[in-house]
C-alpha positions as YAML, in Angstrom:
chain: A
units: angstrom
residues:
- id: 1
  name: MET
  ca: [17.85, -0.12, 24.71]
- id: 2
  name: PHE
  ca: [16.22, -3.22, 22.99]
- id: 3
  name: TYR
  ca: [14.26, -1.71, 20.20]
- id: 4
  name: ARG
  ca: [17.42, 0.58, 18.60]
- id: 5
  name: GLU
  ca: [18.18, -0.48, 15.14]
- id: 6
  name: THR
  ca: [21.81, 0.00, 15.39]
- id: 7
  name: GLY
  ca: [24.11, -2.25, 13.86]
- id: 8
  name: GLN
  ca: [20.76, -3.07, 11.04]
- id: 9
  name: PHE
  ca: [22.53, -1.81, 7.76]
- id: 10
  name: LYS
  ca: [20.70, -1.95, 4.55]
- id: 11
  name: THR
  ca: [22.06, -3.77, 1.50]
- id: 12
  name: SER
  ca: [19.75, -3.45, -1.09]
- id: 13
  name: TYR
  ca: [17.11, -1.32, -2.15]
- id: 14
  name: ALA
  ca: [14.13, -3.53, -1.20]
- id: 15
  name: ALA
  ca: [15.29, -4.10, 2.35]
- id: 16
  name: ASP
  ca: [15.28, -0.43, 2.55]
- id: 17
  name: MET
  ca: [11.68, -0.22, 1.39]
- id: 18
  name: ALA
  ca: [10.25, -3.51, 3.30]
- id: 19
  name: ILE
  ca: [7.18, -2.87, 5.25]
- id: 20
  name: PHE
  ca: [8.78, -3.50, 8.69]
- id: 21
  name: PRO
  ca: [12.76, -2.19, 8.17]
- id: 22
  name: ILE
  ca: [13.38, -2.62, 12.00]
- id: 23
  name: ARG
  ca: [14.04, -6.42, 13.16]
- id: 24
  name: GLN
  ca: [12.54, -6.12, 16.65]
- id: 25
  name: ASP
  ca: [9.54, -4.52, 14.70]
- id: 26
  name: ARG
  ca: [9.30, -8.08, 12.53]
- id: 27
  name: ILE
  ca: [10.03, -10.24, 15.22]
- id: 28
  name: ALA
  ca: [7.09, -8.69, 17.47]
- id: 29
  name: LEU
  ca: [5.33, -9.02, 14.05]
- id: 30
  name: TRP
  ca: [5.74, -12.81, 13.58]
- id: 31
  name: ALA
  ca: [4.91, -13.52, 17.76]
- id: 32
  name: VAL
  ca: [1.59, -11.55, 17.35]
- id: 33
  name: LEU
  ca: [0.80, -13.86, 14.36]
- id: 34
  name: ALA
  ca: [2.19, -17.07, 15.68]
- id: 35
  name: PHE
  ca: [0.70, -16.06, 18.91]
- id: 36
  name: ALA
  ca: [-2.87, -15.63, 17.20]
- id: 37
  name: PHE
  ca: [-3.14, -18.35, 14.58]
- id: 38
  name: ILE
  ca: [-1.16, -21.10, 17.13]
- id: 39
  name: GLY
  ca: [-1.17, -19.35, 21.10]
- id: 40
  name: VAL
  ca: [-5.17, -18.97, 20.85]
- id: 41
  name: PRO
  ca: [-6.52, -22.16, 19.61]
- id: 42
  name: LEU
  ca: [-4.53, -24.17, 21.22]
- id: 43
  name: LEU
  ca: [-5.68, -21.83, 24.36]
- id: 44
  name: ALA
  ca: [-9.15, -22.35, 23.26]
- id: 45
  name: SER
  ca: [-8.54, -26.18, 22.82]
- id: 46
  name: PHE
  ca: [-7.28, -27.05, 26.73]
- id: 47
  name: GLN
  ca: [-10.06, -24.39, 27.79]
- id: 48
  name: VAL
  ca: [-7.53, -22.20, 29.47]
- id: 49
  name: TRP
  ca: [-8.72, -18.54, 30.93]
- id: 50
  name: PRO
  ca: [-9.64, -16.70, 29.15]
- id: 51
  name: PHE
  ca: [-9.13, -18.14, 25.71]
- id: 52
  name: GLY
  ca: [-11.50, -21.29, 26.99]
- id: 53
  name: GLY
  ca: [-14.99, -21.40, 25.72]
- id: 54
  name: GLU
  ca: [-17.06, -20.11, 22.95]
- id: 55
  name: TYR
  ca: [-17.67, -16.91, 25.09]
- id: 56
  name: MET
  ca: [-13.96, -14.94, 24.12]
- id: 57
  name: LEU
  ca: [-13.67, -16.03, 20.86]
- id: 58
  name: ARG
  ca: [-17.54, -15.60, 19.68]
- id: 59
  name: ALA
  ca: [-18.49, -13.10, 21.41]
- id: 60
  name: ILE
  ca: [-14.60, -10.78, 21.04]
- id: 61
  name: LEU
  ca: [-12.60, -11.96, 19.07]
- id: 62
  name: ILE
  ca: [-14.24, -12.89, 16.34]
- id: 63
  name: PRO
  ca: [-16.51, -9.88, 15.87]
- id: 64
  name: PHE
  ca: [-13.28, -7.69, 17.10]
- id: 65
  name: LEU
  ca: [-10.96, -9.41, 13.68]
- id: 66
  name: ILE
  ca: [-14.40, -8.48, 11.04]
- id: 67
  name: LEU
  ca: [-14.78, -5.23, 12.58]
- id: 68
  name: SER
  ca: [-10.97, -4.61, 12.18]
- id: 69
  name: LEU
  ca: [-11.01, -5.45, 8.11]
- id: 70
  name: ALA
  ca: [-14.10, -2.86, 8.00]
- id: 71
  name: ALA
  ca: [-11.86, -0.32, 9.46]
- id: 72
  name: ILE
  ca: [-9.01, -0.62, 7.42]
- id: 73
  name: GLY
  ca: [-11.35, -0.24, 4.75]
- id: 74
  name: LEU
  ca: [-12.54, 2.76, 5.69]
- id: 75
  name: ASN
  ca: [-9.43, 3.89, 7.35]
- id: 76
  name: ILE
  ca: [-8.29, 3.34, 3.13]
- id: 77
  name: LEU
  ca: [-10.78, 5.85, 1.75]
- id: 78
  name: THR
  ca: [-11.12, 8.07, 4.91]
- id: 79
  name: GLY
  ca: [-7.20, 8.25, 6.59]
- id: 80
  name: TYR
  ca: [-6.04, 7.78, 3.63]
- id: 81
  name: CYS
  ca: [-7.93, 9.65, 0.73]
- id: 82
  name: GLY
  ca: [-9.34, 12.13, 2.89]
- id: 83
  name: GLN
  ca: [-13.09, 11.73, 1.45]
- id: 84
  name: LEU
  ca: [-15.18, 11.00, 4.36]
- id: 85
  name: SER
  ca: [-17.43, 8.56, 4.39]
- id: 86
  name: LEU
  ca: [-20.79, 7.47, 6.46]
- id: 87
  name: GLY
  ca: [-21.96, 4.74, 4.37]
- id: 88
  name: SER
  ca: [-19.71, 1.43, 5.72]
- id: 89
  name: GLY
  ca: [-22.75, -0.05, 7.36]
- id: 90
  name: ALA
  ca: [-24.94, -0.02, 3.69]
- id: 91
  name: PHE
  ca: [-20.90, -1.13, 1.70]
- id: 92
  name: MET
  ca: [-21.31, -4.17, 4.09]
- id: 93
  name: ALA
  ca: [-24.92, -5.08, 3.98]
- id: 94
  name: ILE
  ca: [-24.19, -4.86, -0.47]
- id: 95
  name: GLY
  ca: [-21.18, -7.29, 0.39]
- id: 96
  name: ALA
  ca: [-23.37, -9.58, 3.21]
- id: 97
  name: TYR
  ca: [-26.46, -9.73, 0.84]
- id: 98
  name: SER
  ca: [-24.58, -9.94, -2.22]
- id: 99
  name: ALA
  ca: [-22.61, -13.12, -0.98]
- id: 100
  name: TYR
  ca: [-25.80, -14.72, 0.19]
- id: 101
  name: LYS
  ca: [-27.75, -14.35, -3.20]
- id: 102
  name: PHE
  ca: [-24.49, -16.16, -5.19]
- id: 103
  name: SER
  ca: [-23.94, -18.72, -2.43]
- id: 104
  name: THR
  ca: [-28.40, -19.94, -3.09]
- id: 105
  name: GLY
  ca: [-28.48, -18.84, -6.41]
- id: 106
  name: VAL
  ca: [-29.26, -15.53, -8.79]
- id: 107
  name: HIS
  ca: [-32.26, -15.63, -10.66]
- id: 108
  name: ILE
  ca: [-33.43, -12.51, -12.36]
- id: 109
  name: PRO
  ca: [-36.56, -12.96, -14.39]
- id: 110
  name: LEU
  ca: [-36.99, -10.50, -16.94]
- id: 111
  name: GLU
  ca: [-39.58, -9.59, -20.04]
- id: 112
  name: ILE
  ca: [-37.93, -11.57, -22.61]
- id: 113
  name: PHE
  ca: [-35.69, -14.47, -21.03]
- id: 114
  name: SER
  ca: [-34.28, -14.96, -17.36]
- id: 115
  name: ILE
  ca: [-30.59, -14.58, -16.27]
- id: 116
  name: SER
  ca: [-30.21, -17.90, -13.75]
- id: 117
  name: ILE
  ca: [-26.87, -18.33, -12.35]
- id: 118
  name: PRO
  ca: [-26.72, -21.56, -9.96]
- id: 119
  name: PRO
  ca: [-24.87, -21.50, -6.12]
- id: 120
  name: LEU
  ca: [-21.17, -20.55, -6.32]
- id: 121
  name: PRO
  ca: [-18.53, -21.78, -3.63]
- id: 122
  name: MET
  ca: [-18.37, -19.83, -0.36]
- id: 123
  name: LEU
  ca: [-15.61, -18.48, -1.10]
- id: 124
  name: PRO
  ca: [-16.28, -17.31, -4.68]
- id: 125
  name: SER
  ca: [-19.61, -15.64, -3.23]
- id: 126
  name: ILE
  ca: [-17.58, -13.68, -0.84]
- id: 127
  name: LEU
  ca: [-15.50, -12.39, -3.57]
- id: 128
  name: LEU
  ca: [-18.34, -11.14, -5.46]
- id: 129
  name: GLY
  ca: [-20.69, -10.22, -2.74]
- id: 130
  name: ALA
  ca: [-17.42, -7.66, -2.66]
- id: 131
  name: LEU
  ca: [-17.12, -6.55, -5.71]
- id: 132
  name: MET
  ca: [-20.61, -5.77, -6.09]
- id: 133
  name: SER
  ca: [-20.04, -3.66, -3.22]
- id: 134
  name: CYS
  ca: [-17.29, -2.60, -4.91]
- id: 135
  name: LEU
  ca: [-18.99, -1.17, -8.16]
- id: 136
  name: VAL
  ca: [-21.62, 0.36, -5.75]
- id: 137
  name: GLY
  ca: [-18.67, 2.31, -3.98]
- id: 138
  name: ILE
  ca: [-17.89, 3.50, -7.26]
- id: 139
  name: LEU
  ca: [-21.10, 4.70, -7.92]
- id: 140
  name: PHE
  ca: [-21.50, 6.72, -5.00]
- id: 141
  name: GLY
  ca: [-17.68, 7.94, -5.10]
- id: 142
  name: ILE
  ca: [-18.61, 10.04, -8.31]
- id: 143
  name: PRO
  ca: [-20.26, 12.91, -6.11]
- id: 144
  name: SER
  ca: [-16.00, 12.95, -4.67]
- id: 145
  name: LEU
  ca: [-15.34, 14.92, -7.97]
- id: 146
  name: ARG
  ca: [-17.58, 17.85, -7.00]
- id: 147
  name: ILE
  ca: [-18.48, 17.83, -3.55]
- id: 148
  name: LYS
  ca: [-15.95, 17.00, -0.42]
- id: 149
  name: GLY
  ca: [-16.32, 17.15, 3.48]
- id: 150
  name: LEU
  ca: [-19.29, 16.96, 4.88]
- id: 151
  name: TYR
  ca: [-21.46, 17.36, 1.67]
- id: 152
  name: LEU
  ca: [-19.62, 14.88, 0.44]
- id: 153
  name: ALA
  ca: [-20.76, 12.44, 4.24]
- id: 154
  name: VAL
  ca: [-24.40, 13.53, 3.25]
- id: 155
  name: ALA
  ca: [-24.34, 11.72, -0.26]
- id: 156
  name: THR
  ca: [-22.33, 8.72, 1.24]
- id: 157
  name: LEU
  ca: [-25.41, 8.81, 4.08]
- id: 158
  name: ALA
  ca: [-27.78, 9.37, 1.66]
- id: 159
  name: ALA
  ca: [-26.23, 5.70, 0.13]
- id: 160
  name: GLN
  ca: [-26.95, 4.08, 3.45]
- id: 161
  name: PHE
  ca: [-30.75, 5.40, 4.20]
- id: 162
  name: PHE
  ca: [-31.35, 4.50, 0.60]
- id: 163
  name: PHE
  ca: [-29.83, 0.80, 1.28]
- id: 164
  name: ASP
  ca: [-31.49, 0.64, 4.19]
- id: 165
  name: TRP
  ca: [-34.70, 0.24, 2.81]
- id: 166
  name: VAL
  ca: [-33.69, -1.23, -0.64]
- id: 167
  name: PHE
  ca: [-33.01, -4.68, 1.87]
- id: 168
  name: SER
  ca: [-35.82, -4.08, 4.65]
- id: 169
  name: ARG
  ca: [-38.34, -3.46, 1.35]
- id: 170
  name: VAL
  ca: [-37.11, -5.42, -1.57]
- id: 171
  name: LYS
  ca: [-37.93, -9.06, -0.33]
- id: 172
  name: TRP
  ca: [-35.71, -10.73, -3.79]
- id: 173
  name: PHE
  ca: [-32.45, -9.88, -1.82]
- id: 174
  name: THR
  ca: [-33.90, -12.51, 1.12]
- id: 175
  name: ASN
  ca: [-35.20, -15.33, -1.06]
- id: 176
  name: TYR
  ca: [-38.78, -13.74, -0.07]
- id: 177
  name: THR
  ca: [-38.49, -14.81, 3.31]
- id: 178
  name: PRO
  ca: [-41.82, -13.47, 5.02]
- id: 179
  name: SER
  ca: [-39.92, -12.25, 8.05]
- id: 180
  name: GLY
  ca: [-37.10, -10.64, 5.93]
- id: 181
  name: SER
  ca: [-34.39, -12.17, 8.01]
- id: 182
  name: VAL
  ca: [-31.35, -14.66, 6.24]
- id: 183
  name: ALA
  ca: [-30.15, -17.39, 7.33]
- id: 184
  name: ALA
  ca: [-26.55, -18.22, 6.16]
- id: 185
  name: PRO
  ca: [-25.59, -20.86, 4.57]
- id: 186
  name: GLU
  ca: [-23.25, -23.40, 5.59]
- id: 187
  name: LEU
  ca: [-20.02, -22.51, 5.51]
- id: 188
  name: ASN
  ca: [-18.30, -24.74, 2.95]
- id: 189
  name: PHE
  ca: [-14.35, -24.38, 1.78]
- id: 190
  name: PHE
  ca: [-13.48, -26.36, -0.86]
- id: 191
  name: GLY
  ca: [-15.54, -29.40, 1.40]
- id: 192
  name: PHE
  ca: [-13.98, -28.06, 4.43]
- id: 193
  name: VAL
  ca: [-17.08, -27.05, 6.53]
- id: 194
  name: VAL
  ca: [-16.32, -24.00, 8.88]
- id: 195
  name: ASN
  ca: [-18.96, -24.87, 12.31]
- id: 196
  name: SER
  ca: [-16.85, -24.89, 15.63]
- id: 197
  name: PRO
  ca: [-16.08, -21.13, 17.25]
- id: 198
  name: VAL
  ca: [-12.04, -21.70, 16.62]
- id: 199
  name: GLU
  ca: [-12.00, -22.56, 12.63]
- id: 200
  name: ARG
  ca: [-14.75, -19.54, 12.55]
- id: 201
  name: TYR
  ca: [-11.82, -18.06, 13.99]
- id: 202
  name: LEU
  ca: [-9.24, -19.40, 12.40]
- id: 203
  name: LEU
  ca: [-11.09, -18.27, 9.20]
- id: 204
  name: CYS
  ca: [-11.73, -14.44, 10.21]
- id: 205
  name: LEU
  ca: [-7.91, -14.66, 10.87]
- id: 206
  name: VAL
  ca: [-6.30, -15.04, 7.77]
- id: 207
  name: PHE
  ca: [-9.09, -13.25, 5.33]
- id: 208
  name: VAL
  ca: [-8.24, -10.40, 7.87]
- id: 209
  name: THR
  ca: [-3.96, -11.09, 7.43]
- id: 210
  name: LEU
  ca: [-4.33, -11.15, 4.02]
- id: 211
  name: PHE
  ca: [-6.05, -7.79, 3.66]
- id: 212
  name: ALA
  ca: [-4.53, -6.06, 6.15]
- id: 213
  name: LEU
  ca: [-1.25, -7.23, 4.39]
- id: 214
  name: MET
  ca: [-2.67, -5.68, 0.97]
- id: 215
  name: ALA
  ca: [-3.72, -2.19, 2.70]
- id: 216
  name: LYS
  ca: [-0.29, -2.01, 3.46]
- id: 217
  name: ASN
  ca: [1.34, -2.82, 0.32]
- id: 218
  name: LEU
  ca: [-1.11, 0.06, -1.26]
- id: 219
  name: VAL
  ca: [-0.52, 2.88, 0.73]
- id: 220
  name: ARG
  ca: [2.83, 2.20, 0.52]
- id: 221
  name: GLY
  ca: [3.26, 2.26, -2.99]
- id: 222
  name: SER
  ca: [2.15, 4.45, -6.02]
- id: 223
  name: ILE
  ca: [-1.43, 4.65, -5.58]
- id: 224
  name: GLY
  ca: [-1.00, 4.73, -2.11]
- id: 225
  name: ARG
  ca: [1.07, 8.37, -2.15]
- id: 226
  name: GLN
  ca: [-1.82, 9.36, -4.65]
- id: 227
  name: TRP
  ca: [-4.17, 8.93, -2.40]
- id: 228
  name: MET
  ca: [-2.13, 11.07, 0.28]
- id: 229
  name: ALA
  ca: [-1.28, 13.90, -2.07]
- id: 230
  name: ILE
  ca: [-5.34, 13.98, -2.78]
- id: 231
  name: ARG
  ca: [-6.39, 13.99, 1.08]
- id: 232
  name: ASP
  ca: [-3.47, 16.47, 1.67]
- id: 233
  name: MET
  ca: [-4.26, 19.33, -1.09]
- id: 234
  name: ASP
  ca: [-6.27, 18.30, -4.28]
- id: 235
  name: ILE
  ca: [-5.48, 21.15, -6.24]
- id: 236
  name: ALA
  ca: [-1.57, 20.94, -5.34]
- id: 237
  name: ALA
  ca: [-1.83, 17.07, -6.34]
- id: 238
  name: GLU
  ca: [-4.05, 18.10, -9.58]
- id: 239
  name: LEU
  ca: [-1.27, 20.59, -10.61]
- id: 240
  name: MET
  ca: [1.63, 17.73, -9.98]
- id: 241
  name: GLY
  ca: [-0.55, 15.15, -12.88]
- id: 242
  name: ILE
  ca: [-2.41, 13.18, -10.02]
- id: 243
  name: ARG
  ca: [-5.62, 12.72, -11.44]
- id: 244
  name: PRO
  ca: [-8.57, 13.32, -9.50]
- id: 245
  name: LEU
  ca: [-10.93, 11.35, -11.04]
- id: 246
  name: TYR
  ca: [-8.66, 7.81, -10.74]
- id: 247
  name: ALA
  ca: [-7.01, 8.51, -7.48]
- id: 248
  name: LYS
  ca: [-10.07, 9.00, -5.44]
- id: 249
  name: LEU
  ca: [-12.60, 6.66, -7.47]
- id: 250
  name: THR
  ca: [-9.51, 3.25, -6.91]
- id: 251
  name: ALA
  ca: [-9.71, 4.97, -2.82]
- id: 252
  name: PHE
  ca: [-13.96, 3.93, -2.58]
- id: 253
  name: ALA
  ca: [-13.36, 1.26, -4.84]
- id: 254
  name: VAL
  ca: [-10.55, -0.34, -2.72]
- id: 255
  name: SER
  ca: [-12.42, 0.35, 0.41]
- id: 256
  name: SER
  ca: [-15.76, -0.44, -0.62]
- id: 257
  name: PHE
  ca: [-14.38, -4.17, -1.58]
- id: 258
  name: VAL
  ca: [-12.86, -4.73, 1.64]
- id: 259
  name: MET
  ca: [-15.87, -3.60, 3.71]
- id: 260
  name: GLY
  ca: [-17.76, -5.65, 1.47]
- id: 261
  name: VAL
  ca: [-15.74, -8.61, 2.58]
- id: 262
  name: ALA
  ca: [-16.24, -7.35, 6.32]
- id: 263
  name: GLY
  ca: [-19.92, -7.44, 5.59]
- id: 264
  name: ALA
  ca: [-19.95, -10.96, 4.50]
- id: 265
  name: LEU
  ca: [-17.45, -12.14, 6.80]
- id: 266
  name: TRP
  ca: [-20.15, -10.36, 9.35]
- id: 267
  name: ALA
  ca: [-22.96, -12.08, 8.16]
- id: 268
  name: PHE
  ca: [-22.15, -15.40, 7.54]
- id: 269
  name: VAL
  ca: [-19.49, -15.97, 10.20]
- id: 270
  name: TYR
  ca: [-20.47, -13.71, 13.09]
- id: 271
  name: LEU
  ca: [-23.80, -13.23, 13.09]
- id: 272
  name: GLY
  ca: [-25.19, -16.63, 11.31]
- id: 273
  name: ALA
  ca: [-28.98, -15.41, 10.34]
- id: 274
  name: TRP
  ca: [-29.65, -11.43, 10.12]
- id: 275
  name: GLU
  ca: [-31.75, -8.71, 9.21]
- id: 276
  name: PRO
  ca: [-31.36, -5.20, 7.70]
- id: 277
  name: LEU
  ca: [-31.11, -3.56, 10.84]
- id: 278
  name: ALA
  ca: [-27.68, -5.63, 11.31]
- id: 279
  name: PHE
  ca: [-26.37, -2.93, 9.16]
- id: 280
  name: ASN
  ca: [-28.00, 0.33, 10.14]
- id: 281
  name: ILE
  ca: [-26.52, 3.81, 10.32]
- id: 282
  name: ASP
  ca: [-25.30, 2.74, 14.27]
- id: 283
  name: ARG
  ca: [-22.83, 0.47, 12.23]
- id: 284
  name: SER
  ca: [-21.16, 3.15, 9.60]
- id: 285
  name: PHE
  ca: [-20.77, 5.41, 13.14]
- id: 286
  name: GLN
  ca: [-19.34, 2.56, 15.06]
- id: 287
  name: ILE
  ca: [-17.01, 2.00, 12.58]
- id: 288
  name: LEU
  ca: [-15.85, 5.88, 11.87]
- id: 289
  name: PHE
  ca: [-15.43, 6.25, 15.68]
- id: 290
  name: MET
  ca: [-12.88, 3.16, 15.41]
- id: 291
  name: VAL
  ca: [-10.93, 4.59, 12.51]
- id: 292
  name: ILE
  ca: [-10.78, 8.31, 13.83]
- id: 293
  name: ILE
  ca: [-9.70, 6.49, 18.26]
- id: 294
  name: GLY
  ca: [-7.27, 4.15, 16.05]
- id: 295
  name: GLY
  ca: [-5.70, 6.66, 14.14]
- id: 296
  name: LEU
  ca: [-6.60, 8.05, 10.83]
- id: 297
  name: GLY
  ca: [-4.17, 6.95, 7.95]
- id: 298
  name: SER
  ca: [-2.69, 3.94, 10.26]
- id: 299
  name: ILE
  ca: [-3.74, 0.14, 9.72]
- id: 300
  name: LEU
  ca: [-2.50, -0.34, 12.95]
- id: 301
  name: GLY
  ca: [-4.97, 1.94, 14.28]
- id: 302
  name: SER
  ca: [-7.56, 0.06, 12.85]
- id: 303
  name: PHE
  ca: [-6.93, -2.69, 14.95]
- id: 304
  name: LEU
  ca: [-6.64, 0.10, 17.83]
- id: 305
  name: GLY
  ca: [-9.53, 1.57, 17.86]
- id: 306
  name: ALA
  ca: [-11.59, -1.83, 16.94]
- id: 307
  name: ALA
  ca: [-9.99, -2.98, 20.26]
- id: 308
  name: PHE
  ca: [-11.21, -0.16, 22.15]
- id: 309
  name: ILE
  ca: [-14.72, 0.27, 21.32]
- id: 310
  name: LEU
  ca: [-15.37, -3.22, 21.28]
- id: 311
  name: ILE
  ca: [-13.62, -4.35, 24.52]
- id: 312
  name: LEU
  ca: [-13.93, -1.76, 26.89]
- id: 313
  name: PRO
  ca: [-17.79, -1.78, 27.26]
- id: 314
  name: ILE
  ca: [-17.26, -5.23, 27.87]
- id: 315
  name: LEU
  ca: [-14.59, -4.96, 30.50]
- id: 316
  name: LEU
  ca: [-16.61, -2.10, 31.79]
- id: 317
  name: ASP
  ca: [-20.22, -4.32, 31.79]
- id: 318
  name: GLN
  ca: [-18.10, -6.75, 34.24]
- id: 319
  name: VAL
  ca: [-16.04, -5.08, 36.65]
- id: 320
  name: PRO
  ca: [-18.82, -3.68, 38.56]
- id: 321
  name: GLN
  ca: [-19.78, -7.98, 38.59]
- id: 322
  name: ALA
  ca: [-16.55, -8.78, 39.81]
- id: 323
  name: LEU
  ca: [-15.80, -6.27, 42.59]
- id: 324
  name: GLY
  ca: [-19.90, -7.36, 43.62]
- id: 325
  name: VAL
  ca: [-20.60, -4.15, 43.17]
- id: 326
  name: PRO
  ca: [-25.14, -4.44, 43.35]
- id: 327
  name: LEU
  ca: [-26.32, -2.25, 40.09]
- id: 328
  name: THR
  ca: [-28.85, -3.34, 38.08]
- id: 329
  name: VAL
  ca: [-28.47, -4.33, 34.37]
- id: 330
  name: GLU
  ca: [-30.17, -0.82, 33.01]
- id: 331
  name: THR
  ca: [-27.37, 1.16, 35.81]
- id: 332
  name: VAL
  ca: [-24.47, -0.89, 34.31]
- id: 333
  name: SER
  ca: [-25.64, -0.20, 30.81]
- id: 334
  name: HIS
  ca: [-25.55, 3.60, 31.34]
- id: 335
  name: LEU
  ca: [-22.22, 3.99, 33.31]
- id: 336
  name: VAL
  ca: [-20.76, 2.12, 29.77]
- id: 337
  name: PHE
  ca: [-21.74, 4.60, 27.77]
- id: 338
  name: ILE
  ca: [-21.06, 7.10, 30.27]
- id: 339
  name: VAL
  ca: [-17.36, 6.08, 30.62]
- id: 340
  name: THR
  ca: [-16.67, 4.87, 27.08]
- id: 341
  name: GLY
  ca: [-17.89, 8.26, 25.88]
- id: 342
  name: ALA
  ca: [-15.97, 10.50, 28.73]
- id: 343
  name: LEU
  ca: [-12.76, 8.33, 27.67]
- id: 344
  name: ILE
  ca: [-13.12, 8.49, 23.70]
- id: 345
  name: CYS
  ca: [-13.30, 12.44, 24.72]
- id: 346
  name: TRP
  ca: [-10.62, 12.47, 26.92]
- id: 347
  name: LEU
  ca: [-8.69, 10.74, 24.13]
- id: 348
  name: LEU
  ca: [-9.95, 13.00, 21.26]
- id: 349
  name: ILE
  ca: [-8.54, 16.12, 23.62]
- id: 350
  name: VAL
  ca: [-4.80, 14.41, 24.31]
- id: 351
  name: GLU
  ca: [-4.21, 12.90, 21.41]
- id: 352
  name: PRO
  ca: [-6.43, 13.83, 17.88]
- id: 353
  name: HIS
  ca: [-3.73, 11.74, 15.84]
- id: 354
  name: GLY
  ca: [-5.46, 8.69, 18.00]
- id: 355
  name: PHE
  ca: [-4.07, 5.40, 19.54]
- id: 356
  name: ALA
  ca: [-1.47, 4.87, 16.49]
- id: 357
  name: ARG
  ca: [-0.23, 8.18, 17.27]
- id: 358
  name: LEU
  ca: [0.64, 7.15, 21.29]
- id: 359
  name: TRP
  ca: [2.78, 3.49, 19.91]
- id: 360
  name: SER
  ca: [4.59, 5.37, 17.60]
- id: 361
  name: THR
  ca: [5.57, 8.26, 20.23]
- id: 362
  name: ALA
  ca: [6.23, 5.26, 22.98]
- id: 363
  name: LYS
  ca: [8.65, 3.93, 19.76]
- id: 364
  name: GLU
  ca: [10.50, 6.93, 19.33]
- id: 365
  name: LYS
  ca: [10.72, 7.54, 23.13]
- id: 366
  name: LEU
  ca: [12.18, 4.06, 23.53]
- id: 367
  name: ARG
  ca: [14.98, 4.27, 20.26]
- id: 368
  name: LEU
  ca: [16.56, 7.36, 22.52]
- id: 369
  name: TRP
  ca: [15.91, 5.76, 26.03]
- id: 370
  name: PRO
  ca: [17.42, 7.14, 28.65]
- id: 371
  name: TYR
  ca: [18.11, 9.95, 27.36]
- id: 372
  name: PRO
  ca: [15.44, 12.99, 27.44]
- id: 373
  name: TYR
  ca: [12.66, 13.84, 24.89]
...
């Protein structure tokens, strides 16, 4: 079979420990990246269906990439380290509002003196906003040293409600706008202004590719093994010499940083103008469902889960119209919720480990085909 690795000999330790040791996986990865970086922009430029026009890029591909990045961040914390979190929307909001403040200038008036930071370029603003999210994630990760499971989820849920209140009530974060909504500044990266849907798509793709590669290398290294040891049995991990304080707080830090970048991209690139409701509790549950459906402890599962949650409702909404079924908008919206929920329940019953496990099983079958498995 074409997926078998017979004859692919490893001549060094580095080759044996490569991210993709099988040649077929490397070819498939490069093909997907080539299509994503070159094929999709070309098809969009030539108006080739379904990638032509702005709808596919603005409504599907850009939010898919950003939500996949947020799912990677949560998967690091929940999937690899085993720390349940319901505050993903809050960490995304911190990244978005902090990046907005850094890009428009920070002024903190104090009684004795005031602190003023001039407006920063877009890339440092996004990274500093993610750093603020990282610091807050470490702060709210401290309770994980004493509590776990649903109790930890409640602690992170408190962060979600707290920052929903902060960003809606404290006008300093929105530069005192009367409506409370925020308009994103110009996407200027070192003199290059990102305006068109193709440019915004490529910008998100670059961020997602770099952070997915970073996350993949982290979970394969020493810190990743510490996360997984804490996830599997924290007491045994501590007896082996792993420090729970270091492992859990680094998981919260890396996860919050990635979700902060995703929040800034969601606000600046996808929405353009937003209000606190853009990062409410529904966003946190949406990202958590992506991780569970895609597969806990899998970078690929983050992409698969985001595709399922985001694209399936759009397809279910368009199918009745394509078939000419006379259904009202309200009926179609209810059917989307019913069918999506039923499919999620069916998937979790059939394969609790998500789409990533199904993909892994399919590859094992390809290796042994045509022999029985």
